[in-house]
N, C-alpha and C positions, 0 to 999 in steps of 0.2 A: 349523869342525863337527870333530866327530869323523864321517873316516869308518866307513860300515859294512865291514865285512870279505867278505861277499858277500849274497848275498837271502836265506838263512836269517837271516845273521845281521837283517838289513835288516826281516827278516817279523818276528822277537819282540821289536824294538823296536814295529814300530809294534803284536804282540800289547796286549801291556801296558797303552799307551798309548787301544785301544781298547774297551777290559775296562775301564777309567775311565772313559769318555766314553759306553759303552752300561750302565754300573753295572747293576741288573735286569731289563735286556729278555730279553724272553723267543719264541722262535719268529725264531730268527737263522739265516741263510745268508749265506758270503761264495761271494764270486764272482770269480774270477781270468782274470785276461784274458792269453792267451797271447802269448809261450811266457813271461817273464820274468818274468807278474806269480807266477806257479801257486807257486813254489816260497815266493815271500812268503806269501801266498794260504793255503799248507799252514800255516805255520807261526803266523799270525795262528788258524784254525778248530782246531789241535790246542791253541793259548792257554784260547780262548775254549769247546769243546770243543764243537762248533758243525759243522755237514754245509756240504763244499766242491765248488762244480763249476766247472767253467769254464762261461765265456762267450763265446763269439770273438768278434773284432771284427778287421777288416782295411783295414788304413790304405789309402790311394787317392793313389798315389807319384804327383809331376808327371812328367809324360813328357819327357824327357831329364835328368831329373833324381830319381829312383823316389824316396830318400832325403828330399828334401822332400813334408808333406803338401798335397796341395790339401785331404782333408778323408779322410772314411773311411766304413763301411758296416760296420754289426752284423745282428746272428742277429733275424729274425723281420721283414726286409727295412726294414731306417729306413738312412737314406745321410744324412750329416753332415757340408757343403761348408764348409770354410774360404772366403769370398766375399773376403776380401783378396786371399790369390794367386792364385783366381780370376780377378780383375780386374786384381788387378797385371801375371800373366803373359799375357796374353790366352788363356787357354785354352778353345778352342773346345768347346759341349756334346757334341758324338761324340766325342768325348778323353775327356770327363770319364764317357761312357754306355759305353764301352769299358774300361774300366780297374774300372767299377763291375762289370760285366757278367764279366770274368776273374776278378775276385779273389771274387765269389760265389760260382762253379763252389770255388774253395780256400777258401772261409770250411767250404762243406758237406761237403769234402772232410775239415777240419781236427776240424771235430766228431763225425762220424765214427768216423774215426781215436782219437783222444784220449777220448770216451764208454767207445768199448768194447760198445758196446751196452749200456749202462746207461742210461735215460730225462734229461732231465732236469733238476735239482731244481725243485720248486714254487715258486714267484717269487713271488704271490700272496696279500695278507694276512702278508706275516712283513716283518720288519725285515732288510735288505738291503744288504753293502756288497761294495762293485762296490772291488776289491786290483787296484794296478801295482806295477813297481820303481817308480816315477816321473812325472813329470807334467812334459813340456817345454810342448810348444803345446797338450794337452790334445783334441786331434780325436780318437781313440782309446777316451778316454774318457767325452767328451762322445757320442758315437755310443750307447756302453752305456748309458749313462747315459739317454737316451731309449728304446731301444729295452726297455729293463728296465723303463720308469717305463709301459709298453704292459700289459704283465703286472699291473699293481695291488697294488708292492708297502706294507704298512703305513710304511716310512720306507725313505729310500734313503740312503747311506752313502756316500760317499769317503774311501777311504783309500791315501794312499800314503808312506814313507817319505824321498823327499823332490821335492819339488817347487819349480817358477817360485814366486813371491811371489807375479808378475800372476795368472798363471793358475790357486794356490789360492785364488787371493782370489774368483778372476772364479765357478769352480765351487759361490762360496754362493751365491748365486743361484740354484742348478739343482740342487741337491741339500739333501736338506732339514738334514744333518752334511757337514761337511769336516774330513778330520783329513790334515793330511800333517807328519810328526815336524818333520822341515827343510826349510824356505824359506830356500837361500840367496841372495847378490846381493852380486858378479855370478853369474848362474846360466849354465850353458854348455851342459852339456847333465846328461842323469840319471851315464848313466857313471864321469863325474867322481866320482861319490860313492859309488864303491863300488873298493877294493884290486881284487877279482877280479868282475866283468863280464863272463863270460866266456856268450856265446848259450848257453840253456835248449836243449835239442834235442825233436822231437817223444818223444823214447820217455821222454826223463824225469820229458815233462810228462802221458803216457802211468802212469808208471812211479808218480809225487805220489798221481795222481788218482785211483788204485784203492787204493795203500797207505789214502788220503784215506778213500775209502770201506769200508774196514775196519779203520778206528778205528786205524791202523798210528803207530810214531814216525818225527821224523825218517829222511827216505831222502838218499841222495847227497852229503851234506852234505860238503865238504869238512873235512878232519881240522886 
């Protein structure tokens, strides 16, 4: 497969595919998972001509190996654990609780920072597309799906530019529709399929959300 130039390029590819999938659907909302999902979601929302909001999910890193997710928490107090990781590493409940409490504080801080006083978008009764820059283990997306379900959307769609074939297939049992533009095998890491996978900053997230709220065009795109 051809690599994406950056997250904006990936968002345009995803947006075009979603436009076909959704057809004449109305009352659509894009929820982007920060930080890397926001540039992708910005382009998706622009192409579809629909609102964009952020949905904050925080990974629960394994003690001593923080990059390995033992689960995730999301807005609304939803916690999802990767039971396989927890059992294999024998992670005690106290460590899980401590990580969840720490990440909950950061989740609240980021929500306040990113929205800049704007209220959360209405989810109930809408077709909601949850967007990220890729799917590896899926723990972050799974937490988001469960949390958004509680808000009673009419339809819940997962959209990513690239993902593990196994993970994308698994989400077809959890979402109403799943669109993974590319599912390369073997799959090692999301960043492997981007020429530029520079970390998205908090300021970039804030700017893109502000521009989307005012109908702005693409911002911060590399030349």
